N, C-alpha and C positions, 0 to 999 in steps of 0.2 A: 564451391570453394573455401575452404577453412584459413582465414588469415591466422597471420601471426598471434598468440593472446598469452598477456605474462604468464598465465595461472598454467600456461603449457610446462614452463618451467615443475611445476609440480610434483612430486610423485605419483606418475599411473593417471593421470590425468589425458595426452594424448590430442591426438586433433579430432576426437570425437566432443562433437557441438554443445549435448545432454555434458559431458563431462565438465567441460569447460565452463556452462552454465552453472553444475553442482557448485563449484570451485569456486563459481565467484560470489555464491549463494554464502556459501559455507565464510567465504574469509569478510565479506557485511556481515553476515549472524553472528559472527568472533569480534569483528570490531563493533556490534554496536554492541556488547557482552560489555567488552572494554569502556565503551564510553559510557554508560550507565554507569560504571562505578568509581570514572572517571566525575561524573555528575554528579555523586552523592558525595563522592568527597567533596568537590566544590560547594555544593551546599551549606557544606559546615550542617552543624546543629543551634539548637537553642533559640534564640534571637535571629545568629545572624541566618538560620534558614531563612526566616521571611521577611528579608528585608530582602525587596530586588537590588540588583546588581546597578551600579552604577559607572561601567565601564563595558566594553565589550571584549567579553570573556566565555569562555564553554556555559559557566553559568549564566549567563545574561543571554545567549541561543536559546538552551534549553526553556530559559522563561518565557521566549516568543513565542516559540511552538508551543509548550502548555496554553500561555495565552489563548493562541491562536485555536487551539486543536478544541480549551475548554468555550469558546465564545460560538465553533462549528456544534459543538453539542448545544447549548443551550437556546440558540436557537432550532435544532431540528429535533432534539427529543426534548429539553429542557432541561432547570435547571436539579433536577431529580435523576436526572444521568449521567451526571457527574461523576460518577462511579465509574463509568467504562471509557473514562478520557484516558486510564495506562492504554487499555486496548488499540482504544483507534491510535493515538501516537506512536505507541510503538508498530505498528500498520502503517503509517504513515511513513516514518521517519526510516522500516524495514523499505519501501520500494522506491521514497526519493531516493536512498543513498546507495542503490543497488542501478536507479538510474541515470543520476549521475557520473558512476561508474564507468556508465559509456565515454563518456567524456574525455577519461583519461587516453591520449597515444599508445594502441599498444595490449586493450582491453574494450569490451564487448560486454554488455549488463544484462544480466543477469535475469533481467524483465525481456530481451527480444527473447525467448525461450519458452515456449506453450507448458512446457511441464512445469515450467518453474510460476506464470503469471499465474493457470489453472491451479497450481499447487494453490497459491495465496487466495483465489478466489474460493476454495470449497474452503478454508481454514474461514474464511469470511461467512460461508452456504453456513458448515459447523455451528460459527458463532451464535449467528444469530437464531435459529433453532436451538439453541440449547435455553437460552435466554429468555425462549420465547416460553418453553416448556417449564420453568424456573419459574416465570409470572402467573402461566395461565394453568399449570399443572397438563394431564389428557385436554382441559377445554378447549388448549391451544388448537387440535384438531379442528376447532369449531370453523377457523378461519376461513378453511378449504373447503365450506359446507357455501359458502355465497349470503348472502340476504334471505334467501328463498327457501325455507326446504323442498318444497317441487324440481328447483332448478338447481340439485342437491349432485345429484349425479354426474351432470354436463360440467359446474361448475368445478367439483374435486379433477375432471381430467382436466383441466384448463389452468387450476393455480397449481399443479405434481408437473404441469407442462413450464409452467411463467418459475416455480424454484427451480423445478434442473435442470435452468437454460442459465439464468444469473450467474453461477459459479463461473460456466463458458464465457457469457459475454462479457463479465468479469474480467477473466483470462487476454480473450480476442481484445477487447479494446486496450487494453494493455500494451500487450504485444503489438499488433498493429502498428501502434502509437508511435512504442521504441523504435521499430526495426524505420520508418518512413523519417522517422526523427535524423537516425543516427547514415541509415544511407544517403540523404542531404547533405550531410554535413561531411561523408567521408566523398565525396562526388565532388564538393571545394576544396576540398582538402587534395585530392592530387590535379585539380583542373588550375586550381589559385592556391599556391601551398600560402601566400606571405597572405598580409591585410584583410582581405575576403569573409575569410573562415572567420575573424571575431565577429562577423555580426551574426553569424550562425550557431560560433559560439554560446553566442546570446543569446538566440534563440531556444537554442537547445537548451537554456537551460530553463528559462521558460516553460520550455516542454516537460521536462523532465519533471518540475513542479506541479505544473497542472495538471497530470497526471496522474499525480501521487494525488491531488485534490482532490479528484474526481473520484479517486477507487477508494478515499477514508467515505469521503461524503456520501455517496453511496451505499456504502459497510452501514452509516448511520443508518440512512433512510432504513434502510434493510432490518436494523436493533427496533428500530424506533417504530413501522406498522406489526412489527413479532410480538413487544412488549403494551404493544395500543389497548385500553378498552373498549376502545370507538363501535369493535364488532361486534 
């Protein structure tokens, strides 16, 4: 059963969950484009652009998120990987805002649809393989051979399965957690519509942030492994 969703008011969406997820993801994507433009304007230019914000503002929020992503990149990849910050920041914000949409009454997050989550997982998969080839060239394929040439035939099969499963596991993990979180919230909203749901809204915010963090962190790890020279 598909409950009412505000995106159904858009032409051509209807009651198909896939179209609803696509509409939600499109709206969020467009919103992020507008947010990036507004953020660039708020950042300013010259000396103003490098001075940290001293008050609660869009610039301050974006600075906190950027610092968070930078610290993660430094921890997982190292300071030499800071040019990946825009990629991971965009990924984190896209998933986070899609997750938060599910906390709005009358909305469902695009991230509770497997098509959306696996698509983002495939984006991560394509990105880290591109960076792997960019860093090592054709020698990147040596990572699939394992530590010993004798074991190469077996390791190729194991590595291929491991890599193919990654976008699927990323998508399933994200979708499963978001469905579970919003199902619990919906149940308590139906049972006790006043007071108690506030607790689960707080829990929902935490889950939304954690899932965006986990997805982004795993993507960082995959990039780190792809560009590593330790193989």
